[in-house]
mmCIF file of the C-alpha atoms, coordinates in Angstrom:
data_MODEL
# 
_entry.id   MODEL 
# 
loop_
_atom_site.group_PDB 
_atom_site.id 
_atom_site.type_symbol 
_atom_site.label_atom_id 
_atom_site.label_alt_id 
_atom_site.label_comp_id 
_atom_site.label_asym_id 
_atom_site.label_entity_id 
_atom_site.label_seq_id 
_atom_site.pdbx_PDB_ins_code 
_atom_site.Cartn_x 
_atom_site.Cartn_y 
_atom_site.Cartn_z 
_atom_site.occupancy 
_atom_site.B_iso_or_equiv 
_atom_site.pdbx_formal_charge 
_atom_site.auth_seq_id 
_atom_site.auth_comp_id 
_atom_site.auth_asym_id 
_atom_site.auth_atom_id 
_atom_site.pdbx_PDB_model_num 
ATOM 1  C CA . MET A 1 1  ? 116.701 85.195  107.362 1.00 0.00 ? 1  MET A CA 1 
ATOM 2  C CA . GLU A 1 2  ? 113.885 84.201  109.607 1.00 0.00 ? 2  GLU A CA 1 
ATOM 3  C CA . SER A 1 3  ? 110.731 82.523  107.665 1.00 0.00 ? 3  SER A CA 1 
ATOM 4  C CA . ILE A 1 4  ? 107.552 83.379  108.535 1.00 0.00 ? 4  ILE A CA 1 
ATOM 5  C CA . HIS A 1 5  ? 105.514 80.647  110.051 1.00 0.00 ? 5  HIS A CA 1 
ATOM 6  C CA . LEU A 1 6  ? 101.975 80.550  108.731 1.00 0.00 ? 6  LEU A CA 1 
ATOM 7  C CA . PRO A 1 7  ? 100.224 78.925  111.744 1.00 0.00 ? 7  PRO A CA 1 
ATOM 8  C CA . THR A 1 8  ? 101.782 81.459  114.080 1.00 0.00 ? 8  THR A CA 1 
ATOM 9  C CA . LEU A 1 9  ? 100.854 84.516  112.041 1.00 0.00 ? 9  LEU A CA 1 
ATOM 10 C CA . ALA A 1 10 ? 97.150  83.134  111.392 1.00 0.00 ? 10 ALA A CA 1 
ATOM 11 C CA . ALA A 1 11 ? 96.741  82.539  115.156 1.00 0.00 ? 11 ALA A CA 1 
ATOM 12 C CA . HIS A 1 12 ? 97.676  86.138  116.016 1.00 0.00 ? 12 HIS A CA 1 
ATOM 13 C CA . THR A 1 13 ? 95.178  87.504  113.267 1.00 0.00 ? 13 THR A CA 1 
ATOM 14 C CA . SER A 1 14 ? 92.196  85.454  114.350 1.00 0.00 ? 14 SER A CA 1 
ATOM 15 C CA . GLU A 1 15 ? 92.588  86.636  117.829 1.00 0.00 ? 15 GLU A CA 1 
ATOM 16 C CA . SER A 1 16 ? 92.310  90.434  116.937 1.00 0.00 ? 16 SER A CA 1 
ATOM 17 C CA . ARG A 1 17 ? 89.106  89.537  115.268 1.00 0.00 ? 17 ARG A CA 1 
ATOM 18 C CA . GLY A 1 18 ? 87.454  88.217  118.432 1.00 0.00 ? 18 GLY A CA 1 
ATOM 19 C CA . THR A 1 19 ? 86.630  91.779  119.617 1.00 0.00 ? 19 THR A CA 1 
ATOM 20 C CA . ARG A 1 20 ? 83.906  94.043  117.450 1.00 0.00 ? 20 ARG A CA 1 
ATOM 21 C CA . ALA A 1 21 ? 84.192  97.849  117.692 1.00 0.00 ? 21 ALA A CA 1 
ATOM 22 C CA . THR A 1 22 ? 80.635  99.214  118.492 1.00 0.00 ? 22 THR A CA 1 
ATOM 23 C CA . ARG A 1 23 ? 79.153  102.044 116.530 1.00 0.00 ? 23 ARG A CA 1 
ATOM 24 C CA . ARG A 1 24 ? 78.575  105.008 118.013 1.00 0.00 ? 24 ARG A CA 1 
ATOM 25 C CA . LYS A 1 25 ? 75.641  107.132 117.491 1.00 0.00 ? 25 LYS A CA 1 
ATOM 26 C CA . VAL A 1 26 ? 75.699  109.604 115.080 1.00 0.00 ? 26 VAL A CA 1 
ATOM 27 C CA . ASN A 1 27 ? 74.633  113.498 115.923 1.00 0.00 ? 27 ASN A CA 1 
ATOM 28 C CA . GLY A 1 28 ? 74.230  115.167 112.556 1.00 0.00 ? 28 GLY A CA 1 
ATOM 29 C CA . GLN A 1 29 ? 73.217  118.289 113.735 1.00 0.00 ? 29 GLN A CA 1 
ATOM 30 C CA . ALA A 1 30 ? 76.606  118.624 115.967 1.00 0.00 ? 30 ALA A CA 1 
ATOM 31 C CA . THR A 1 31 ? 78.481  117.313 112.808 1.00 0.00 ? 31 THR A CA 1 
ATOM 32 C CA . ALA A 1 32 ? 77.109  119.956 110.475 1.00 0.00 ? 32 ALA A CA 1 
ATOM 33 C CA . ALA A 1 33 ? 77.898  122.435 113.374 1.00 0.00 ? 33 ALA A CA 1 
ATOM 34 C CA . LEU A 1 34 ? 81.457  121.652 113.496 1.00 0.00 ? 34 LEU A CA 1 
ATOM 35 C CA . LEU A 1 35 ? 81.846  121.218 109.702 1.00 0.00 ? 35 LEU A CA 1 
ATOM 36 C CA . ILE A 1 36 ? 80.479  124.882 109.459 1.00 0.00 ? 36 ILE A CA 1 
ATOM 37 C CA . GLN A 1 37 ? 82.845  126.146 112.009 1.00 0.00 ? 37 GLN A CA 1 
ATOM 38 C CA . MET A 1 38 ? 85.788  124.604 110.258 1.00 0.00 ? 38 MET A CA 1 
ATOM 39 C CA . ALA A 1 39 ? 84.766  126.002 106.784 1.00 0.00 ? 39 ALA A CA 1 
ATOM 40 C CA . THR A 1 40 ? 84.021  129.367 108.256 1.00 0.00 ? 40 THR A CA 1 
ATOM 41 C CA . GLU A 1 41 ? 87.824  129.796 110.186 1.00 0.00 ? 41 GLU A CA 1 
ATOM 42 C CA . ILE A 1 42 ? 89.190  128.636 106.827 1.00 0.00 ? 42 ILE A CA 1 
ATOM 43 C CA . LEU A 1 43 ? 87.511  131.241 104.498 1.00 0.00 ? 43 LEU A CA 1 
ATOM 44 C CA . THR A 1 44 ? 87.761  133.879 107.266 1.00 0.00 ? 44 THR A CA 1 
ATOM 45 C CA . ALA A 1 45 ? 91.431  133.448 106.980 1.00 0.00 ? 45 ALA A CA 1 
ATOM 46 C CA . SER A 1 46 ? 91.832  133.269 103.377 1.00 0.00 ? 46 SER A CA 1 
ATOM 47 C CA . PRO A 1 47 ? 90.157  136.160 101.303 1.00 0.00 ? 47 PRO A CA 1 
ATOM 48 C CA . THR A 1 48 ? 91.563  134.398 97.849  1.00 0.00 ? 48 THR A CA 1 
ATOM 49 C CA . LEU A 1 49 ? 89.291  131.440 98.856  1.00 0.00 ? 49 LEU A CA 1 
ATOM 50 C CA . ARG A 1 50 ? 86.538  133.580 99.370  1.00 0.00 ? 50 ARG A CA 1 
ATOM 51 C CA . LYS A 1 51 ? 86.922  135.316 96.172  1.00 0.00 ? 51 LYS A CA 1 
ATOM 52 C CA . LYS A 1 52 ? 87.103  131.955 94.316  1.00 0.00 ? 52 LYS A CA 1 
ATOM 53 C CA . ALA A 1 53 ? 84.256  130.808 96.035  1.00 0.00 ? 53 ALA A CA 1 
ATOM 54 C CA . ASN A 1 54 ? 81.994  134.168 96.079  1.00 0.00 ? 54 ASN A CA 1 
ATOM 55 C CA . ILE A 1 55 ? 81.390  134.409 99.627  1.00 0.00 ? 55 ILE A CA 1 
ATOM 56 C CA . THR A 1 56 ? 81.482  137.576 101.260 1.00 0.00 ? 56 THR A CA 1 
ATOM 57 C CA . LEU A 1 57 ? 82.209  137.994 105.348 1.00 0.00 ? 57 LEU A CA 1 
ATOM 58 C CA . MET A 1 58 ? 78.376  138.496 105.487 1.00 0.00 ? 58 MET A CA 1 
ATOM 59 C CA . ASP A 1 59 ? 77.700  134.904 104.042 1.00 0.00 ? 59 ASP A CA 1 
ATOM 60 C CA . LEU A 1 60 ? 80.175  133.612 106.673 1.00 0.00 ? 60 LEU A CA 1 
ATOM 61 C CA . ALA A 1 61 ? 78.323  135.740 109.400 1.00 0.00 ? 61 ALA A CA 1 
ATOM 62 C CA . ALA A 1 62 ? 74.945  134.068 108.439 1.00 0.00 ? 62 ALA A CA 1 
ATOM 63 C CA . ALA A 1 63 ? 76.648  130.821 108.599 1.00 0.00 ? 63 ALA A CA 1 
ATOM 64 C CA . ASP A 1 64 ? 78.142  131.363 111.951 1.00 0.00 ? 64 ASP A CA 1 
ATOM 65 C CA . LYS A 1 65 ? 74.547  132.051 113.186 1.00 0.00 ? 65 LYS A CA 1 
ATOM 66 C CA . ILE A 1 66 ? 73.259  128.957 111.761 1.00 0.00 ? 66 ILE A CA 1 
ATOM 67 C CA . ARG A 1 67 ? 75.979  126.934 113.343 1.00 0.00 ? 67 ARG A CA 1 
ATOM 68 C CA . LYS A 1 68 ? 75.006  128.348 116.422 1.00 0.00 ? 68 LYS A CA 1 
ATOM 69 C CA . ASP A 1 69 ? 71.116  127.034 116.208 1.00 0.00 ? 69 ASP A CA 1 
ATOM 70 C CA . LEU A 1 70 ? 72.498  123.721 115.226 1.00 0.00 ? 70 LEU A CA 1 
ATOM 71 C CA . THR A 1 71 ? 74.583  123.725 117.956 1.00 0.00 ? 71 THR A CA 1 
ATOM 72 C CA . LYS A 1 72 ? 71.945  124.771 120.326 1.00 0.00 ? 72 LYS A CA 1 
ATOM 73 C CA . LYS A 1 73 ? 69.533  122.047 118.853 1.00 0.00 ? 73 LYS A CA 1 
ATOM 74 C CA . ALA A 1 74 ? 72.048  119.441 119.244 1.00 0.00 ? 74 ALA A CA 1 
ATOM 75 C CA . THR A 1 75 ? 72.756  120.122 123.053 1.00 0.00 ? 75 THR A CA 1 
ATOM 76 C CA . LEU A 1 76 ? 69.134  119.925 123.599 1.00 0.00 ? 76 LEU A CA 1 
ATOM 77 C CA . LEU A 1 77 ? 68.796  116.256 121.820 1.00 0.00 ? 77 LEU A CA 1 
ATOM 78 C CA . TYR A 1 78 ? 71.312  114.705 123.935 1.00 0.00 ? 78 TYR A CA 1 
# 
């Protein structure tokens, strides 16, 4: 069985810390539009979930309209 050498292990871990990931700019409207789209698709496919959440197809249509507005606003900002 091969033993682990601590100095070698420490050298490898210190090299990976040298580069730091840059933080990306957040687009809240685009994120909200994506989340609305995901929820709409899930709820459209599942009548049971819609019934449990007391959400109608008209509610989903209204949410889709809001999603389109958010997407339009998000593309205008960038």
